[in-house]
C-alpha positions as CSV (number, residue, x, y, z in Angstrom):
1,X,44.6,-204.0,32.2
2,X,46.0,-205.5,35.4
3,X,49.4,-207.2,35.7
4,X,48.0,-210.7,35.3
5,X,46.3,-209.8,32.0
6,X,49.4,-208.0,30.9
7,X,51.6,-211.0,31.6
8,X,49.1,-213.3,29.8
9,X,49.3,-211.1,26.8
10,X,53.2,-211.1,26.9
11,X,53.1,-214.9,27.1
12,X,50.9,-215.1,24.0
13,X,53.3,-212.8,22.1
14,X,56.4,-214.7,23.3
15,X,54.9,-218.1,22.3
16,X,54.2,-216.6,18.9
17,X,57.7,-215.1,18.7
18,X,59.3,-218.4,19.6
19,X,57.3,-219.9,16.7
20,X,58.8,-217.3,14.4
21,X,56.3,-214.5,14.4
22,X,58.4,-211.3,14.2
23,X,55.4,-209.0,14.6
24,X,54.4,-210.6,17.9
25,X,58.0,-210.4,19.1
26,X,58.2,-206.6,18.2
27,X,54.9,-206.1,20.1
28,X,56.3,-207.9,23.2
29,X,59.5,-205.9,23.2
30,X,57.6,-202.6,22.7
31,X,55.3,-203.5,25.6
32,X,58.2,-204.6,27.8
33,X,60.4,-201.6,27.4
34,X,58.4,-199.0,29.5
35,X,57.8,-201.6,32.2
36,X,61.5,-202.5,32.3
37,X,62.4,-198.8,32.3
38,X,60.2,-198.1,35.3
39,X,61.5,-201.1,37.2
40,X,65.1,-200.3,36.5
41,X,64.6,-196.6,37.5
42,X,62.9,-197.6,40.8
43,X,65.6,-200.2,41.7
44,X,68.5,-197.9,40.8
45,X,67.0,-195.1,43.0
46,X,66.4,-197.6,45.8
47,X,70.1,-198.5,45.8
48,X,71.1,-194.9,46.0
49,X,72.1,-194.5,42.4
50,X,70.7,-192.0,40.0
51,X,68.8,-193.1,37.0
52,X,71.7,-192.6,34.5
53,X,72.0,-196.4,34.0
54,X,68.4,-197.1,33.3
55,X,68.8,-197.5,29.6
56,X,71.8,-199.8,30.1
57,X,69.7,-202.1,32.3
58,X,66.8,-202.0,29.8
59,X,69.0,-202.8,26.8
60,X,70.9,-205.6,28.6
61,X,67.6,-207.0,29.8
62,X,66.1,-206.9,26.3
63,X,69.2,-208.5,24.9
64,X,69.1,-211.3,27.5
65,X,65.4,-211.9,26.9
66,X,66.3,-212.3,23.2
67,X,69.2,-214.6,23.8
68,X,67.5,-216.7,26.6
69,X,64.0,-216.8,25.2
70,X,64.5,-220.6,24.6
71,X,64.8,-221.0,28.3
72,X,61.3,-219.8,29.1
73,X,59.0,-222.7,29.6
74,X,55.8,-221.9,27.7
75,X,53.6,-223.5,30.4
76,X,55.1,-221.2,33.1
77,X,54.2,-217.6,33.8
78,X,56.4,-215.2,31.9
79,X,56.5,-212.5,34.6
80,X,58.8,-214.2,37.1
81,X,61.2,-215.2,34.2
82,X,61.4,-211.6,33.0
83,X,61.8,-210.3,36.6
84,X,64.7,-212.6,37.2
85,X,66.5,-211.5,34.1
86,X,65.9,-207.8,34.9
87,X,67.2,-208.3,38.5
88,X,70.3,-210.0,37.2
89,X,71.0,-207.3,34.7
90,X,70.5,-204.6,37.3
91,X,73.1,-206.3,39.5
92,X,75.5,-206.6,36.6
93,X,75.2,-202.8,35.9
94,X,75.7,-202.0,39.6
95,X,78.8,-204.3,39.8
96,X,80.4,-202.6,36.8
97,X,79.9,-199.3,38.5
98,X,81.7,-200.7,41.5
99,X,78.6,-200.6,43.7
100,X,77.6,-203.5,45.9
101,X,74.2,-204.6,44.9
102,X,71.7,-204.9,47.8
103,X,68.4,-206.5,47.2
104,X,65.7,-207.6,49.7
105,X,66.4,-211.1,50.9
106,X,63.2,-212.5,49.5
107,X,64.3,-211.4,46.0
108,X,67.6,-213.3,46.6
109,X,65.7,-216.5,47.5
110,X,63.4,-216.1,44.6
111,X,66.3,-215.5,42.2
112,X,68.2,-218.4,43.6
113,X,65.3,-220.8,43.2
114,X,64.4,-219.5,39.8
115,X,68.0,-219.8,38.5
116,X,68.4,-223.3,39.9
117,X,65.0,-224.3,38.4
118,X,65.9,-222.9,35.0
119,X,69.4,-224.5,35.1
120,X,68.1,-227.9,36.1
121,X,65.0,-227.8,33.9
122,X,62.8,-229.0,36.7
123,X,60.1,-227.4,38.8
124,X,61.0,-226.6,42.3
125,X,58.5,-227.4,45.1
126,X,59.6,-224.8,47.7
127,X,57.8,-226.6,50.6
128,X,59.6,-229.9,49.9
129,X,63.0,-228.2,49.5
130,X,62.6,-226.2,52.7
131,X,61.5,-229.4,54.6
132,X,65.0,-230.8,53.8
133,X,66.7,-228.0,55.7
134,X,67.2,-228.0,59.5
135,X,64.6,-226.4,61.6
136,X,66.6,-223.3,62.3
137,X,67.5,-222.7,58.7
138,X,63.9,-223.4,57.6
139,X,62.5,-221.0,60.2
140,X,64.9,-218.2,59.2
141,X,64.1,-218.5,55.5
142,X,60.3,-218.8,56.3
143,X,60.3,-215.7,58.4
144,X,62.4,-213.4,56.3
145,X,62.2,-214.7,52.7
146,X,58.7,-216.1,52.6
147,X,56.6,-214.2,55.2
148,X,58.6,-211.0,54.6
149,X,59.5,-210.1,58.2
150,X,62.4,-207.6,58.6
151,X,65.7,-209.0,59.8
152,X,65.2,-207.2,63.1
153,X,61.7,-208.7,63.6
154,X,62.8,-212.2,62.7
155,X,65.8,-211.9,65.0
156,X,63.6,-210.9,67.9
157,X,61.2,-213.8,67.2
158,X,64.1,-216.3,67.1
159,X,65.9,-214.8,70.1
160,X,69.1,-214.0,68.3
161,X,70.9,-210.8,67.2
162,X,70.2,-209.2,63.9
163,X,73.8,-209.8,62.8
164,X,73.5,-213.5,63.7
165,X,70.3,-213.7,61.8
166,X,71.9,-212.2,58.7
167,X,74.8,-214.6,58.8
168,X,72.5,-217.6,59.4
169,X,70.2,-216.5,56.6
170,X,73.2,-216.3,54.2
171,X,74.3,-219.7,55.3
172,X,70.8,-221.1,54.9
173,X,70.4,-219.8,51.4
174,X,73.8,-221.3,50.5
175,X,72.7,-224.6,52.0
176,X,69.5,-224.4,50.0
177,X,71.3,-223.6,46.8
178,X,73.7,-226.6,47.4
179,X,70.7,-228.9,48.0
180,X,69.1,-227.8,44.8
181,X,72.2,-228.3,42.9
182,X,72.8,-231.7,44.3
183,X,69.2,-232.7,43.5
184,X,69.5,-231.6,39.9
185,X,72.8,-233.5,39.3
């Protein structure tokens, strides 16, 4: 079973669970647990931590899925919704440990857009939102967050230092978040 089929099955179970089907909900959680465990272990190892906090991330993610299941829009894919919750819970665990959470910039953009979309209850058209930014901000986000270029490569393409690119990217993402918040108000 590929990821798309797996997520389709999860979505069926979640819809049934929202409708009150406890058996489907149990199936969903049992299917998610090993996937969440793998994701948490990989991300913790990638941040230089051991895998001692894997179960904390899994349990907190499962609890958040339970508490936030009403926020999932049944017409949307469930995978990105679960991924965003998992990412947020991983960051929470790392913060409690006193570690600074470092995630690839494309994950930050995705999480920002997903969180703002969930908060506002509207779908976000990324192309339209990016078009509202200045050319430099749009180019930086396009290169790093959408096309996946490294900070070094993107800085070279734009003729700026890597440090300047990182600062500009942070400011661009902040401007993007502000625009999204203003639009949803």
